[in-house]
Residue, then its C-alpha position, 0 to 999 in steps of 0.5 A: m385580528r382582535e378589534l381595537i377598543i379605545l376607552v376615553v374617560v372625561a371628568m370635570a371639576i369646575v374651577s371658573p364661574v362657568m365652563a362649557v365643554s364639548a366632547n365628540f367622538g366618532v369611528s368608521g366601521d363596516g356599516g357606517d359611521l358611528s359617533v358620540s357627542n356630550r356637551f356640558s355648560l356647568t357652574r361651580d356647583d355642577y359636575a360631569d363624568s363621561e366614559t366613552s368607549l370606541g370600537r370599529n363596529v360599536v360605540s358606547s357612552s356613559l354620562s353622569s352630571v349635574g347642571l346643563a348637559s347633553g349626551s347623544i349616540g348614533g349611526p346611519g339614520k339612528t340616534f339616541s340622546a338625552s338632554t337637560s337645562g340643569g338637575q341630574l342627568s345619568s345615562s348609558m347608550s351604545a350604537s352599532p350599524g342599524m341599531t342604537q339603544g340606551s337608558a336615561q334618567i333626569s331629575g330636577s326642579g325648575i328644569q326642562a329635559e328631553i330624551v330623544t330617539q330617531d322614532n320617539y320623543v319624551y319631554g318634560e318641564v316643571d317649575e320650581g318648587a317640585k321635582m320632576s323625574l323622567k326616565a326612558q330605555g329602549t331602542n331607537d324603535v321602541l322606548q319605555a317611558s315613565a315620569a313622576v312629579d315629587g315621587m307621584p307617578v304621572l306618566d308611564t307608556v311604551l312608544s313604538p312607531v307601529g300601531d295606532d297609539a301615538g302618545v300621551s301627555s300629562e300636565g298638572l298643578f302643584a302648591a309651591e311656596n307662595s304660588i301655584g306651580s305647573y308641570n307639563i310632560f309628554a311622550v309621543s312616537g313620531s316627529p318631535s315637532f312642536i305645533s305652536a303659534k309664532k313666538h312673539r311678545a304678547e301685547m297685553r290689552l285691557v279686557g281679555g289679554s292678547p289674542n297672540s297668548y296661546i301655544l298649540n298642543r300636537y293633538r285635538f279632537n279631529t272628529k267634527d262636532p265631537k260632543v265630548k262626555v265625561s264621567l264624574t266619580n261621585n264618591y267619598y273623596l268628593t263628598s268628604i271635603g263638602l262638595n255637592a256632586q250636583e254642583v260639581k257636575k253643573a260646574i264641569e258642564r258650565s266649563g264645557e259650555t264656556w269652550d263651546a261658545a267660542s267655537r263653531q263646533n259642538l265640542f261638548a255634548d249638549y245633553d248628558m255631558v256629565t254623568l254621575n258614577p259612584y263606582g268610577r275609577s279615580g286617577w289616570i287610567k286608560d279604560g275608554t272613559n273620560t273621567v273626571s274624579w277627586t281622590m286622596f293623593p298620598r301624603r308624600y305626593s300632597g303638594a299636587l293639586a290636579g292633573v290631566t293625562t291625555w291619550y292620543a293616536r295616529p293618523r294625524v289630521g291636518g297636522f294633529y293627532s287625534v285624542r282617544e281619551f283623557d282623565i282629570s284628577f283633583n286632590s281632595r287634600y285641598p279646599w275646592t269650592t264651586t261658588g268661587q269662594y273659600g277654596i280652589d274653584v272647580q269651574t276655573v280648574a276644569t276649564h283650564e284642564f279641558g283646554h289641554p285634550l282640546g289641543l291648548a298647552d300651558l302658557y305659564n312656562r313661556r316667559i313671553y306669555r306668563e304676565d298675561g294672566q287673562q288666559i285661562m290657560n295661564s296659571y291659576d291665581d283666582a276664580q276665572r270663568t271666562l276665556g281670554n282673547g288667546d284661549i279664544a284665538g287658539l281655539k279658532r285655530l283648532y276647530g274654527 
């Protein structure tokens, strides 16, 4: 007997200011229940087009939308889903007993987006002023993920529950109109749970801001007294914009000392913390060395100021993955300074970027913390060479 296939097509044109729609389908087969769920909240400028096919032992779904949308598919213990707070979402997914697979692409400006399977989690957020593209494809077990900001690749990884590698994150700054914007993207294998401070209003204090103004990442250095060292690439891209390598070295060392002074642990090396390497690689390349470099970002990516990529691994210790390596890259298309005047301050940005592999997340994408500008982990508006009360409190939760 031939298997029954049912095709369901959902297309929406918006006639009211806001329309919320939920479409759920399910079938029971020999291997258990299979389901498809699509949800949309759309305005007049948005649209959604969804197609679902249901069979006794297989379901599939494709989705194309602009606006707030999510789509998921799954079977017993296996899921694949994609969602976004805006922008464009395109996905294709299928599920059968014991296996889900799919592909999803999300892009937009000023959005939050995620792609989730049973074992892997990919998340991205970006301020207005830059366009983020988030892609992932694979199965519930193995997922290939990549991301770009204004077309510049910032993340490319394969996630799997097998092996030591747990994930990678990429955070950075870009020049938006009349301000500096940010992006935060990560891909992690395992539970998608966030480790963060309790979300409550950050009460402002006169000096140093609120001690509640911090968010913890899901990783840190789990070795006591890690004594982190970095390699500074001393090349043409650094010197061509008027920077002196020795002064940059001192600024980066002072950034490390700033974090060390707030912790009971020896986070950065006391001696030879920064070494100059004329042959060091520029950009975000996993090679076993923590690299700080200046490089000429391609002109089509010229809005990006700086960014850090952090690689971390299993097992978790105290709930945190272990940082293996990080790379920081500065865009030499912009004016940088070690004096705090006439340019973007190297020490301020380096201190902020060091905060990420230490285990602290950006604050400026969270409304309750956004106004507490006294934290180094908040947005850049001028030279700031001290930590705020929230930076210190977050560091103490991580390292004592």
